[in-house]
C-alpha positions in Angstrom: -19.2 46.1 -31.0 -17.3 43.2 -32.5 -14.7 43.2 -29.6 -17.6 43.1 -27.1 -19.1 40.1 -28.8 -15.8 38.4 -28.9 -15.3 38.9 -25.1 -18.8 37.5 -24.4 -18.0 34.5 -26.6 -14.7 33.9 -24.7 -16.5 34.1 -21.4 -19.2 31.6 -22.5 -16.5 29.2 -23.8 -14.5 29.4 -20.6 -17.7 28.8 -18.5 -18.5 25.7 -20.6 -15.0 24.4 -20.2 -14.9 24.9 -16.4 -18.5 23.9 -15.7 -18.1 20.1 -16.1 -15.2 20.1 -13.6 -17.2 22.1 -11.0 -20.2 19.7 -11.4 -18.0 16.7 -10.9 -16.3 18.2 -7.9 -19.6 18.9 -6.2 -21.1 15.4 -6.7 -21.4 13.4 -3.5 -18.6 11.0 -2.8 -20.1 7.7 -1.7 -18.1 5.0 0.1 -17.9 2.9 -3.0 -16.6 5.9 -5.0 -13.9 6.6 -2.3 -12.7 3.0 -2.3 -12.6 2.7 -6.0 -10.7 6.0 -6.3 -8.2 4.7 -3.6 -7.5 1.5 -5.6 -6.6 3.6 -8.6 -4.7 6.5 -7.0 -3.3 5.5 -3.6 0.5 5.6 -3.8 1.0 2.4 -1.9 -1.3 0.5 -4.2 0.3 1.9 -7.3 3.8 1.0 -5.9 2.6 -2.5 -5.3 1.6 -2.8 -8.9 5.1 -1.6 -9.9 6.5 -4.3 -7.6 4.6 -6.9 -9.7 6.1 -5.5 -12.8 9.6 -5.6 -11.2 9.0 -9.2 -10.1 8.4 -10.2 -13.7 11.8 -8.8 -14.6 13.4 -10.7 -11.7 12.0 -13.9 -13.2 13.6 -13.0 -16.5 16.9 -12.3 -14.8 17.0 -15.7 -13.1 15.8 -17.4 -16.3 18.7 -15.9 -18.2 21.2 -18.0 -16.2 19.7 -21.2 -17.8 20.0 -19.8 -21.3 23.1 -19.9 -23.5 25.7 -17.3 -22.7 27.5 -15.9 -25.7 30.2 -13.2 -25.6 32.7 -11.8 -28.1 36.1 -10.2 -27.7 38.5 -8.3 -29.9 42.1 -7.5 -29.1 45.1 -5.7 -30.6 48.6 -5.9 -29.2 51.8 -4.1 -30.2 55.0 -6.0 -29.1 57.6 -3.2 -28.7 60.2 -5.9 -27.9 59.6 -9.3 -29.3 60.5 -12.1 -26.9 63.2 -14.5 -27.8 63.9 -18.2 -27.0 67.2 -20.0 -26.8 67.3 -23.1 -29.0 70.1 -25.8 -29.2 71.0 -26.6 -32.9 73.5 -29.5 -32.8 75.3 -28.2 -29.8 75.1 -24.6 -30.9 72.9 -22.3 -28.9 70.9 -19.7 -31.0 68.2 -17.2 -30.1 65.0 -17.1 -32.1 62.3 -14.5 -32.1 58.7 -15.7 -31.8 55.9 -13.5 -33.0 55.4 -10.3 -34.9 55.2 -6.6 -33.9 51.4 -6.5 -34.3 49.0 -9.2 -33.1 45.2 -9.0 -33.4 42.5 -11.4 -32.2 38.7 -11.7 -32.5 36.7 -14.5 -31.0 33.4 -15.8 -29.6 32.8 -17.8 -26.4 29.7 -19.9 -25.8 28.6 -21.6 -22.6 25.4 -23.5 -21.8 24.5 -25.0 -18.4 23.6 -28.7 -18.8 23.2 -29.5 -15.2 23.2 -26.9 -12.4 20.8 -27.6 -9.5 21.3 -24.1 -8.1 20.1 -22.5 -11.4 17.1 -24.8 -11.7 16.1 -24.2 -8.1 16.4 -20.5 -8.8 13.9 -20.7 -11.6 11.4 -22.3 -9.3 12.0 -19.6 -6.7 11.6 -16.8 -9.3 8.2 -18.1 -10.3 7.1 -18.2 -6.6 8.5 -14.7 -6.1 6.2 -13.5 -8.8 3.2 -14.9 -6.9 4.6 -13.3 -3.8 4.4 -9.8 -5.4 0.9 -10.4 -6.5 -0.2 -11.4 -3.0 1.6 -8.5 -1.5 -0.2 -6.1 -3.8 -3.6 -7.8 -3.0 -2.9 -7.4 0.8 -1.9 -3.7 0.3 -5.2 -3.1 -1.5 -7.2 -4.7 1.4 -5.3 -2.6 4.0 -6.0 0.6 2.0 -9.7 -0.3 1.6 -10.0 -0.8 5.4 -8.2 2.5 6.1 -10.3 4.5 3.7 -13.5 3.0 5.0 -12.6 3.8 8.6 -11.6 7.4 7.7 -14.8 7.8 5.7 -17.1 6.9 8.6 -15.1 9.1 11.0 -15.9 12.1 8.8 -19.6 11.2 8.7 -19.8 10.8 12.5 -18.1 14.2 13.1 -20.5 15.8 10.7 -23.4 14.3 12.7 -21.9 15.7 15.8 -21.7 19.1 14.1 -25.4 18.9 13.3 -26.1 18.2 17.0 -24.1 21.3 18.0 -26.0 23.4 15.4 -29.3 22.3 16.8 -28.2 23.0 20.3 -27.0 26.5 19.3 -30.4 27.1 17.7 -32.2 26.1 20.8 -29.9 28.1 23.1 -30.4 31.2 21.0 -34.2 30.8 21.4 -33.6 30.7 25.2 -31.2 33.6 25.0 -33.9 35.7 23.3 -36.5 34.8 25.9 -34.1 35.6 28.8 -33.1 38.9 27.3 -36.8 39.9 27.0 -37.4 38.7 30.6 -34.4 40.7 31.8 -35.6 43.8 30.0 -38.9 43.4 31.7 -37.3 42.8 35.1 -38.4 39.1 35.2 -34.8 37.6 35.0 -31.5 38.3 36.6 -28.3 39.6 35.0 -26.6 36.3 36.1 -29.1 34.3 34.0 -28.3 36.5 30.9 -24.5 35.9 31.5 -24.9 32.2 32.0 -26.7 31.7 28.8 -24.1 33.8 27.0 -21.3 31.6 28.4 -23.2 28.5 27.4 -23.7 29.9 23.8 -20.0 30.9 23.6 -18.9 27.4 24.7 -21.2 25.8 22.0 -19.8 28.1 19.3 -16.3 27.3 20.4 -17.1 23.6 20.3 -18.6 24.1 16.9 -15.4 25.7 15.7 -13.3 22.8 17.1 -15.6 20.3 15.4 -15.3 22.1 12.1 -11.5 22.0 12.3 -11.6 18.3 13.3 -13.9 17.6 10.2 -11.4 19.4 8.0 -8.5 17.4 9.3 -10.4 14.1 9.0 -11.4 15.0 5.4 -7.8 15.7 4.6 -6.8 12.4 6.1 -9.5 10.7 4.1 -8.3 12.3 0.9 -4.7 11.5 1.6 -5.5 7.8 2.2 -7.4 7.8 -1.1 -4.5 9.3 -2.9 -6.5 12.5 -3.7 -4.9 16.0 -3.5 -5.9 17.4 -0.1 -7.0 20.8 -1.6 -9.8 19.0 -3.5 -13.3 19.6 -2.3 -15.5 16.6 -1.3 -19.1 16.1 -0.3 -20.1 13.0 1.7 -23.8 12.1 1.7 -25.2 11.7 5.2 -27.2 8.7 4.0 -24.0 6.6 4.2 -24.3 6.6 8.0 -27.4 4.5 8.1 -29.3 3.3 11.1 -28.5 -0.1 12.4 -31.2 -2.4 13.6 -29.8 -6.0 13.6 -26.6 -7.9 13.6 -25.1 -9.8 10.7 -24.9 -13.6 10.7 -22.0 -14.9 12.9 -20.2 -18.2 12.7 -18.4 -20.0 15.5 -15.1 -19.9 13.5 -13.8 -18.6 10.2 -11.9 -20.3 7.4 -8.5 -18.6 7.0 -7.6 -20.4 3.8 -8.9 -17.5 1.7 -7.2 -14.8 3.7 -4.5 -13.1 1.8 -2.3 -13.1 4.9 -2.4 -16.9 5.0 -1.7 -17.2 1.3 1.2 -14.9 1.7 2.6 -17.1 4.5 2.2 -20.2 2.3 4.1 -18.5 -0.4 6.9 -17.5 2.0 7.1 -21.1 3.2 7.6 -22.2 -0.4 10.3 -19.6 -1.0 12.2 -20.5 2.2 12.0 -24.2 1.2 13.4 -23.4 -2.2 16.1 -21.2 -0.6 17.2 -24.2 1.5 17.1 -26.4 -1.6 19.4 -23.9 -3.4 21.9 -24.0 -0.6 21.9 -27.9 -0.6 22.4 -27.7 -4.3 25.9 -26.3 -3.7 26.9 -29.8 -2.8 26.0 -31.0 -6.3 28.4 -31.0 -9.2 27.6 -28.8 -12.2 28.1 -29.6 -15.9 28.4 -27.0 -18.6 29.0 -27.1 -22.4 31.6 -24.7 -23.6 32.8 -23.6 -27.1 34.9 -20.9 -28.6 36.3 -19.7 -31.9 39.2 -17.3 -32.2 40.8 -15.8 -35.3 44.3 -14.4 -34.9 46.4 -12.3 -37.2 50.1 -11.2 -37.0 52.1 -8.7 -38.9 55.3 -6.6 -38.6 53.3 -3.4 -39.4 49.9 -2.1 -38.8 48.5 -3.0 -42.2 45.5 -5.1 -41.3 43.2 -2.8 -43.1 45.1 -2.6 -46.5 44.2 -4.7 -49.4 47.7 -6.1 -49.9 48.4 -6.7 -46.3 51.4 -8.8 -45.2 49.5 -10.1 -42.2 49.2 -13.8 -41.6 45.9 -15.0 -40.2 44.6 -18.2 -38.8 41.6 -19.5 -36.9 41.1 -21.9 -34.0 38.1 -23.4 -32.2 37.4 -25.8 -29.4 34.3 -27.5 -27.9 34.3 -29.0 -24.5 32.6 -29.9 -21.3 33.3 -28.4 -17.9 32.5 -30.4 -14.8 32.8 -28.7 -11.4 32.8 -30.9 -8.3 32.7 -29.2 -4.9 35.0 -30.9 -2.5 35.5 -28.7 0.6 34.5 -25.0 1.3 35.2 -24.8 5.0 31.6 -25.9 5.9 30.2 -22.8 4.3 27.3 -24.6 2.6 26.5 -26.4 5.9 26.2 -23.1 7.7 23.9 -21.7 5.0 21.6 -24.8 5.2 21.4 -24.5 9.0 20.5 -20.8 8.7 17.8 -21.7 6.2 16.4 -24.2 8.8 16.3 -21.5 11.4 14.3 -19.2 9.0 11.9 -22.0 8.3 11.3 -22.5 12.0 10.8 -18.8 12.5 8.2 -18.8 9.7 6.3 -21.5 11.5 6.1 -19.3 14.6 5.0 -16.4 12.5 2.2 -18.6 11.1 1.0 -19.4 14.6 1.0 -15.7 15.6 -0.8 -14.6 12.4 -3.5 -17.3 12.7 -4.1 -16.4 16.3 -4.2 -12.7 15.4 -6.7 -13.2 12.6 -9.0 -15.2 14.9 -8.6 -12.6 17.6 -9.7 -9.8 15.2 -12.8 -11.8 14.2 -13.8 -12.6 17.8 -13.2 -9.0 18.9 -15.3 -7.7 15.9 -18.2 -9.9 16.9 -18.0 -8.6 20.5 -17.7 -5.0 19.4 -20.7 -5.4 17.0 -22.9 -6.8 19.8 -21.9 -4.1 22.2 -22.3 -1.4 19.6 -25.7 -2.5 18.6 -26.9 -2.6 22.2 -25.4 0.8 22.8 -27.1 2.1 19.6 -30.5 0.9 20.8 -30.0 2.2 24.3 -28.6 5.6 23.2 -31.3 6.1 20.6 -34.0 5.6 23.3 -31.9 7.7 25.7 -31.5 10.5 23.1 -35.3 10.5 22.5 -36.0 10.6 26.2 -33.4 13.4 26.7 -35.0 15.4 23.9 -38.5 14.9 25.5 -37.1 16.0 28.9 -35.4 19.0 27.4 -38.6 20.1 25.6 -40.6 19.6 28.8 -38.1 21.5 30.9 -38.0 24.3 28.3 -41.8 24.6 28.5 -41.6 24.6 32.3 -38.9 27.2 32.2 -41.0 29.4 29.9 -43.9 29.1 32.4 -41.7 29.8 35.4 -41.8 26.2 36.7 -38.1 25.3 36.1 -34.9 27.1 36.8 -32.3 28.0 34.1 -29.9 25.5 35.8 -32.4 22.7 35.1 -32.8 23.8 31.5 -29.0 23.9 30.9 -28.5 20.6 32.6 -31.1 18.9 30.3 -29.6 20.6 27.3 -26.2 19.2 28.2 -27.7 15.7 28.8 -29.3 15.8 25.4 -26.1 16.7 23.7 -24.2 13.9 25.4 -26.9 11.4 24.5 -26.9 12.4 20.9 -23.1 12.3 20.6 -23.1 8.9 22.3 -25.5 7.6 19.7 -23.4 8.8 16.8 -20.2 7.4 18.4 -21.9 4.0 18.8 -22.7 4.1 15.1 -19.1 4.8 14.3 -17.9 1.9 16.6 -20.4 -0.4 14.9 -19.3 0.6 11.4 -15.6 0.1 12.2 -16.3 -3.3 13.8 -18.4 -4.2 10.7 -15.5 -3.4 8.4 -13.2 -5.6 10.6 -15.7 -8.5 10.4 -16.0 -8.2 6.6 -12.2 -8.2 6.4 -12.0 -11.2 8.8 -14.2 -13.2 6.4 -11.9 -12.2 3.5 -14.6 -10.1 1.8 -13.2 -6.6 2.2 -13.5 -6.0 -1.5 -17.2 -6.6 -1.4 -17.4 -2.9 -0.2 -16.8 -1.8 -3.8 -19.2 -4.2 -5.5 
């Protein structure tokens, strides 16, 4: 009895542990939720954050060149054969040995840049490169938000199309039942029964294809979000709302706040600093140097004994090192001219980017107008097609319309309904592009 109670208790505990996960997994995923999740989990966004961190270390690397450089060294030498020198003592030549069998040295070297235009320019470039990584990360976030939003609406539209197919299958099954009854009573032909079966089979095949397309689109959405593709998601149909009016348009947009333009400004600054660093190679550099060395010599390896016979002495020096470039085969001139070419190319990139951003804005406005007109027209068309279908169905039931007329009106209804949902998708995608063109893509998560 005790074992049975323990088993029940374990089952209850496991159920409680698993239940919160199931509830969370089944909660509807709104567009805002999807975008917020993407900013936290998308691989490209996370890598861009790591680039920012790496950029800070780059700044520290360049800054290190302007800080004092201190190094130490220790050396031990065994002179197997001590060198000799010939010395003239009053006309007599004698050889003298210089040095001992064992020599040891320990020293410190210090250097500090006092003036080096290349290093100072590098510090400015390092600070600008940190800003570059921040802007690149921001641009990556905006691109991911646009991608996720587009994928999100594509899933919704395909689900709407699935609903249309399900309604049509339901309607066709009603017709199939009527025709089968008529055929059994001798009021319908075998060909009518076969035609309705073919139509139903086509619809079921189309439904299967649409289901597969929805699964693929959902996987693409989850991948763009950075979510495991085996996770289950539920999208609320209310996200694909009806559109009745256009947003407010302006004749032109201000590009100053666009991340793309800020990034170009930063690149211009970096290219200018790169050219300045090349020019700095013409300048002299001045550095402070200092060293201290302690040397010890002995005929035996007894440096570590207390009564060592080693003789030790120290030496130090402080000085200034001035380097003046004179001629390097026009290397610096070539670098400067290459930098001028890069700056000129950047100006062309700016023209193209500016034109591209304006093009995207104008195209978004055109697409929104066209989509809204299409939405209004297709909505009325779908309502009319539905009315015609119901009327034709009623006439068919009363023997006033043929099966061909009924199937034609059913096909027209499906086409009108799908055209309406496709127009909604086109509008939403153009709306996202318009929001991005205004530099407000992050307003989608507010």
